[in-house]
C-alpha positions, 0 to 999 in steps of 0.5 A: 500500500502506498501513502501519499504524504503532502510535501511542504516546500521549503519556501512555504515552510520558511514563510510560516511565521508565528506571533511572538512577544518582542524584546521590549514587550517582554521587558515591560511584562517582566518588570510588572511580573518581577514586582508582583513576585517580590510582593509574593503575589505571583510565583510562576509564568509561562509563554505560549507561541501560536500561529496567530497569537502569543500568550503570557500566563501568570500563576499564583502557585505551582501546578495551578491554573493561570490567574491571568493571561496576557494575549497578543493578537496582531490581527485584532489591532483594528477591532478590539486591541492588540493586547488583552488581559484575560482573568481566570474566569475567561473575562477580558479585564483590559484590552488596548493596542498599547501594552503599557495601557493594558498592563496599567490594570496591575498598577492599582493592585501594585499601589494597594499592595505597597501601601499594605506591605 
């Protein structure tokens, strides 16, 4: 029995691009993440890269479900915003085209934690 396997040309394979976080974006994200880790609020993170979006997941503890996920979806730039923060229940907490505006949701939490800590 002969099998016909699809052949992917190397040109098509090389043109296949995935969405990734850029270095300056990761610096901003990890800056906020580091502050929250130092306050004992967050303990772990993961980065997932897909064809149409990238996800930075934040965990309260090891082996738990993600507390927040920061998604980068470049195709949503005109509709809803390139970056969004999704809560543990799946609700979108903040959405914007600017990463700093999206991350500003955590600034209130940081201020509250600094005052109590």
